[in-house]
C-alpha positions, 0 to 999 in steps of 0.5 A, a space after each residue: 205669441 207672435 203680433 206683429 211682423 215675423 217669420 216662421 218655419 216648419 219645425 225640424 226641418 232643413 231646406 225646403 219646408 213651409 213657411 210664412 213672413 208677414 204679419 201676425 194676430 193674436 197668433 194667426 196669420 192676419 195682414 200682408 204676408 208670403 206663404 211658402 210650401 215645401 212643394 214649391 209653391 206659394 202665396 203672397 197676399 192678404 190674410 184675415 185671423 190665418 185665412 186667405 182673404 182679399 187679394 193675392 197671388 197663388 202660384 203653383 210648382 208648375 208655374 200655373 199662377 191665380 191673382 184674384 181676390 179670395 
């Protein structure tokens, strides 16, 4: 079970895969972290029990950006 800071990458994949680096609580994303999709987009911000919550920055592969609260 993940608790504290850690890194997760989709198993069995080389480069260009989904990944998360940040804080965990009881095996869930909880606290600050960054999730990256294989498509090139990423979210950097706050999680609450595995759900984006609070302030964050979402960047899509095409360069579009959303900054705000979820």
